[in-house]
C-alpha positions as CSV (number, residue, x, y, z in Angstrom):
1,X,174.6,170.6,55.8
2,X,173.1,172.2,58.7
3,X,172.3,175.1,56.9
4,X,170.5,173.2,54.2
5,X,168.8,170.8,56.3
6,X,167.2,174.5,58.0
7,X,166.4,175.6,54.9
8,X,164.5,173.0,53.4
9,X,162.4,172.6,56.6
10,X,161.2,175.9,56.5
11,X,160.2,175.4,52.8
12,X,157.9,172.1,53.6
13,X,156.1,174.5,56.0
14,X,155.5,177.1,54.0
15,X,153.7,174.3,51.8
16,X,151.4,173.2,54.8
17,X,148.3,174.2,55.0
18,X,146.7,177.1,57.7
19,X,145.2,175.7,60.9
20,X,141.2,175.3,61.1
21,X,139.4,174.9,63.6
22,X,136.7,172.9,63.3
23,X,132.9,172.8,65.6
24,X,132.1,170.0,68.0
25,X,129.6,168.8,65.1
26,X,131.5,168.7,62.3
27,X,134.4,166.3,64.6
28,X,131.8,163.7,64.7
29,X,131.4,164.1,61.1
30,X,135.0,163.3,60.0
31,X,134.6,159.7,59.3
32,X,131.5,160.3,57.2
33,X,131.6,159.4,53.8
34,X,133.2,161.9,51.7
35,X,135.3,163.3,54.8
36,X,138.1,161.2,52.9
37,X,138.5,159.0,55.4
38,X,136.3,156.6,54.1
39,X,136.3,155.8,50.8
40,X,132.8,156.8,49.4
41,X,131.8,154.1,47.6
42,X,132.2,152.1,50.3
43,X,129.0,150.7,52.1
44,X,128.1,151.5,55.6
45,X,128.0,149.1,58.3
46,X,125.1,147.6,59.6
47,X,124.2,147.7,63.3
48,X,124.4,144.2,64.8
49,X,121.9,142.1,66.0
50,X,122.2,139.8,68.7
51,X,119.3,137.4,69.2
52,X,117.3,137.7,72.6
53,X,115.9,134.8,74.5
54,X,112.0,134.0,73.5
55,X,109.3,133.8,75.8
56,X,106.0,133.5,75.4
57,X,103.6,136.6,75.8
58,X,102.8,138.1,79.6
59,X,104.5,134.7,80.9
60,X,107.9,134.3,82.8
61,X,111.1,133.2,81.4
62,X,114.4,132.5,84.0
63,X,117.0,129.9,83.6
64,X,114.9,127.7,81.6
65,X,111.9,128.2,83.9
66,X,109.0,128.9,82.3
67,X,106.2,130.2,84.3
68,X,102.6,131.3,82.6
69,X,100.2,130.7,85.6
70,X,97.3,132.6,86.4
71,X,96.9,134.4,82.8
72,X,93.5,133.8,81.6
73,X,95.1,131.1,78.7
74,X,92.4,129.1,76.8
75,X,95.1,127.6,74.6
76,X,99.0,126.5,75.3
77,X,101.4,129.0,74.4
78,X,103.7,129.1,71.7
79,X,107.1,130.1,71.4
80,X,107.8,128.2,74.4
81,X,111.8,127.9,74.8
82,X,113.1,124.5,72.9
83,X,115.4,124.1,76.2
84,X,112.7,124.6,79.0
85,X,113.3,122.3,81.6
86,X,110.3,123.3,83.9
87,X,107.2,124.8,82.1
88,X,104.2,126.3,85.0
89,X,100.4,126.3,83.2
90,X,98.6,126.1,86.1
91,X,95.4,127.9,87.1
92,X,94.4,128.7,83.6
93,X,91.8,127.7,81.3
94,X,92.9,125.4,78.9
95,X,90.5,122.9,77.6
96,X,92.3,120.7,75.1
97,X,96.5,119.7,74.5
98,X,97.3,119.3,71.0
99,X,99.0,117.0,69.6
100,X,101.6,119.8,68.4
101,X,101.8,121.8,71.9
102,X,105.0,120.3,73.2
103,X,106.4,118.8,69.9
104,X,110.3,121.1,70.5
105,X,110.3,120.3,74.9
106,X,112.5,117.5,74.6
107,X,114.6,118.3,77.4
108,X,111.2,119.3,79.8
109,X,111.9,118.0,83.2
110,X,108.3,118.7,84.9
111,X,105.0,120.0,83.6
112,X,102.2,121.5,86.0
113,X,98.8,121.7,84.2
114,X,96.9,121.8,87.9
115,X,93.5,123.6,87.8
116,X,92.5,123.7,83.9
117,X,89.6,122.5,82.1
118,X,91.2,120.0,80.4
119,X,88.9,117.7,79.1
120,X,91.4,116.0,76.1
121,X,94.8,115.4,76.0
122,X,96.0,114.0,72.6
123,X,97.2,110.4,72.2
124,X,100.7,111.6,70.9
125,X,100.9,115.3,72.7
126,X,102.9,113.7,75.7
127,X,105.3,111.4,73.4
128,X,107.7,114.1,72.3
129,X,108.4,114.7,76.2
130,X,110.9,112.0,76.3
131,X,112.8,112.9,79.7
132,X,109.7,114.4,81.5
133,X,110.2,113.6,85.3
134,X,107.0,115.3,86.9
135,X,103.5,115.3,85.6
136,X,100.9,117.2,87.5
137,X,97.4,116.9,85.9
138,X,95.1,117.8,89.2
139,X,91.8,119.5,89.0
140,X,90.9,119.1,85.6
141,X,87.8,117.6,83.3
142,X,89.7,114.5,82.2
143,X,88.0,111.5,82.1
144,X,90.5,109.3,81.3
145,X,94.4,108.5,82.4
146,X,96.3,110.0,79.2
147,X,97.6,107.6,76.8
148,X,101.7,107.4,76.1
149,X,103.0,108.6,78.7
150,X,106.7,108.9,78.9
151,X,108.0,106.4,80.7
152,X,110.9,108.4,82.2
153,X,107.8,109.5,84.7
154,X,108.5,109.2,88.4
155,X,105.9,111.4,89.4
156,X,102.2,111.7,88.4
157,X,99.2,113.7,90.4
158,X,95.8,113.8,88.6
159,X,93.6,113.6,91.3
160,X,90.3,115.6,91.2
161,X,89.3,114.7,87.7
162,X,86.4,112.9,86.1
163,X,87.9,109.1,85.8
164,X,86.1,106.4,86.2
165,X,88.3,103.5,85.6
166,X,92.0,102.5,86.2
167,X,92.9,100.4,83.3
168,X,95.8,97.6,82.7
169,X,97.4,99.6,80.0
170,X,97.5,102.8,81.8
171,X,101.0,102.3,83.3
172,X,102.7,100.0,81.2
173,X,106.3,100.2,81.1
174,X,106.5,102.9,83.8
175,X,109.3,101.2,85.7
176,X,110.9,104.4,87.4
177,X,107.7,105.7,88.9
178,X,107.9,106.4,92.5
179,X,105.0,108.7,93.3
180,X,101.2,108.3,92.2
181,X,98.4,110.2,93.3
182,X,94.7,109.1,91.6
183,X,92.3,110.1,94.5
184,X,88.8,112.5,94.6
185,X,88.4,111.1,91.3
186,X,84.5,109.1,90.6
187,X,86.0,105.5,90.1
188,X,83.2,102.6,90.2
189,X,83.3,99.8,92.5
190,X,85.7,97.9,90.4
191,X,87.2,101.4,88.8
192,X,90.9,99.7,88.8
193,X,91.8,97.1,86.7
194,X,93.7,94.0,88.6
195,X,97.0,94.5,87.8
196,X,96.8,97.7,86.6
197,X,100.5,98.6,88.3
198,X,102.2,95.8,87.8
199,X,104.7,97.3,86.1
200,X,105.6,99.8,88.2
201,X,108.4,98.3,89.8
202,X,109.9,101.2,91.9
203,X,106.8,103.1,92.9
204,X,106.8,103.5,96.8
205,X,103.6,105.8,97.7
206,X,99.8,105.4,95.8
207,X,96.9,107.3,97.2
208,X,93.6,106.4,95.5
209,X,91.5,108.4,98.4
210,X,88.2,109.7,98.3
211,X,86.4,107.7,95.2
212,X,83.9,104.6,95.0
213,X,86.0,102.0,94.7
214,X,84.6,98.5,97.5
215,X,87.7,96.4,97.7
216,X,91.6,97.0,97.9
217,X,92.9,96.5,94.6
218,X,94.9,93.7,93.8
219,X,98.0,93.3,92.1
220,X,99.7,96.1,93.7
221,X,103.6,96.2,93.6
222,X,105.5,95.0,96.2
223,X,108.2,98.0,95.9
224,X,105.2,100.0,98.1
225,X,106.0,101.8,101.4
226,X,102.5,104.0,101.5
227,X,99.2,102.9,100.4
228,X,96.5,105.2,101.0
229,X,92.7,104.1,100.4
230,X,91.2,106.5,103.0
231,X,87.8,107.8,102.1
232,X,86.3,105.1,100.0
233,X,83.8,101.9,99.9
234,X,86.3,99.3,101.3
235,X,83.9,96.9,103.1
236,X,86.7,94.1,104.0
237,X,90.3,93.8,104.5
238,X,91.2,90.1,103.4
239,X,94.4,88.1,103.8
240,X,94.5,88.0,99.7
241,X,94.4,91.9,99.4
242,X,97.6,92.8,101.2
243,X,99.7,89.5,99.9
244,X,103.2,90.2,98.6
245,X,103.1,94.1,100.3
246,X,106.5,93.4,101.9
247,X,107.5,96.6,102.4
248,X,104.4,98.2,103.2
249,X,105.1,100.6,106.1
250,X,101.8,103.0,105.9
251,X,98.5,101.7,105.1
252,X,95.2,104.2,105.7
253,X,91.9,102.8,105.7
254,X,90.8,105.7,107.4
255,X,86.6,106.4,106.6
256,X,85.8,103.4,104.9
257,X,82.9,100.7,105.6
258,X,85.1,97.7,107.0
259,X,83.6,95.5,109.2
260,X,86.1,93.0,109.4
261,X,90.1,92.5,108.9
262,X,90.3,88.6,108.3
263,X,93.0,86.9,110.3
264,X,96.4,86.6,108.6
265,X,96.0,90.0,106.7
266,X,98.6,91.6,108.9
267,X,101.4,89.0,108.4
268,X,101.7,90.0,104.6
269,X,102.7,93.3,105.8
270,X,105.7,91.9,108.1
271,X,107.0,95.7,108.0
272,X,104.1,97.8,108.6
273,X,104.7,100.3,111.3
274,X,101.4,102.8,111.1
275,X,98.0,101.5,110.2
276,X,94.8,103.6,109.7
277,X,91.6,101.8,110.4
278,X,89.6,104.5,112.4
279,X,85.9,105.5,111.2
280,X,84.7,102.6,110.1
281,X,83.0,99.7,111.5
282,X,84.3,97.3,113.3
283,X,83.5,95.4,116.2
284,X,86.8,94.6,117.3
285,X,90.6,95.2,117.6
286,X,92.2,93.7,114.5
287,X,93.7,89.8,115.0
288,X,97.5,89.8,114.3
289,X,98.7,92.7,116.2
290,X,100.1,91.1,119.3
291,X,102.3,88.9,116.6
292,X,103.7,91.8,114.2
293,X,107.0,93.1,115.7
294,X,107.7,96.7,113.9
295,X,104.0,98.3,114.0
296,X,103.8,101.5,116.4
297,X,100.7,103.3,115.6
298,X,97.0,101.8,115.2
299,X,94.6,104.4,114.7
300,X,91.0,102.6,115.5
301,X,88.6,105.2,116.8
302,X,85.2,105.7,115.6
303,X,84.0,102.5,115.5
304,X,82.1,99.9,116.9
305,X,84.8,98.3,118.9
306,X,82.8,97.1,122.3
307,X,85.5,94.7,124.2
308,X,89.2,94.9,124.4
309,X,91.1,91.7,125.9
310,X,94.7,91.9,127.5
311,X,96.2,90.2,124.6
312,X,95.0,92.2,121.5
313,X,97.9,94.3,121.5
314,X,100.7,92.7,123.4
315,X,102.0,89.5,123.2
316,X,101.9,87.4,126.4
317,X,105.6,87.8,127.8
318,X,107.2,90.5,128.6
319,X,110.6,89.6,126.8
320,X,109.0,88.7,123.3
321,X,110.5,91.1,120.4
322,X,107.8,93.7,119.4
323,X,108.7,97.0,118.9
324,X,106.8,99.2,121.4
325,X,103.4,101.3,120.7
326,X,103.7,105.3,120.4
327,X,99.9,105.7,119.5
328,X,96.7,103.7,120.1
329,X,94.0,105.2,119.6
330,X,90.3,103.5,120.5
331,X,88.5,106.4,121.6
332,X,85.0,106.9,120.5
333,X,83.9,103.2,121.2
334,X,81.4,101.9,122.7
335,X,84.3,100.1,125.1
336,X,84.1,101.1,128.6
337,X,87.4,102.8,129.0
338,X,87.1,102.1,132.3
339,X,87.0,98.6,132.3
340,X,90.0,97.9,130.3
341,X,93.0,96.1,132.1
342,X,96.0,98.7,132.2
343,X,98.5,95.3,131.6
344,X,96.1,95.3,127.8
345,X,99.4,98.4,127.3
346,X,101.9,96.5,128.6
347,X,104.1,97.4,125.5
348,X,103.1,100.9,124.7
349,X,106.0,103.5,125.0
350,X,104.6,105.8,127.3
351,X,100.9,105.8,128.9
352,X,100.3,109.6,127.0
353,X,100.5,107.2,123.1
354,X,97.0,105.7,124.3
355,X,93.6,107.6,123.8
356,X,90.8,105.7,124.9
357,X,88.5,107.7,126.9
358,X,85.5,109.6,124.3
359,X,87.2,113.3,124.8
360,X,84.4,115.1,123.5
361,X,84.4,119.2,123.3
362,X,81.2,120.5,125.8
């Protein structure tokens, strides 16, 4: 039996082809059609194509942040990724925002268009941005507040444009707004319509500085914590102008033309802590300061105050509940500071908090 098996193996070996050494290139071509390993009629395998994330030409895209600033762009670029959450187009030369520029950016949270040359924003251009929270349009050439802004907005900065009027319809339904910057626009004397901010139920910060308004806007939201109206042409503070601002903590009225603060005005802002009335034309310390429980900082420098009484800042008694002052400035007023009685500042935290003399550099 063993002899038969050995004979069969020898016969099989005789039938096998002799070993042939192949070259390196021949080895690489072994799997080519015609080699016997791949049928000749089979189609060659196509290379796999991977979709690369799209990004506008010359822009930088990373983690849904699209940065296209400082590129000299004249229009909003195409091919902005649909899943973008922040789009930065500042410092370009864009003149117009067209209807479909942002049509696919439904998840955008922040849009930065600062320092362009925008004169027109199409009425429907911002409508698709249903999740937009921050819109920065400062330093452009806009003459009106954009129409149909997303109701989701929490922060709007549109200062340094050419807006002449803030209409009541501008902010309707924008109940999520928290911060609004409208300064350095050529607003007319009555450039803010009454109750223009009535729908801003959550806004805590409004700045309308360096314009031409002559009165504190009427109908300001009671949620306000800071109101900055510096650098305007306001001539007086009336009791009605601050009515309802029960949460106001900081009021900026520097660099106006205020000559009068009506009695009872400060009673309407019971939680006020800072009052800035420097660089005006006041002739006396505003009434109501001794009765105010929380006010701690009062700026009155560069006015025309000629006298300071012993009860202008502090209540008569020492035991009256009153927050201690941490800052009172009265310098650059015609008051003879050497005649001011020390008891005048009995409710001041520290004597270094008082700036009374005319500290002028020689």
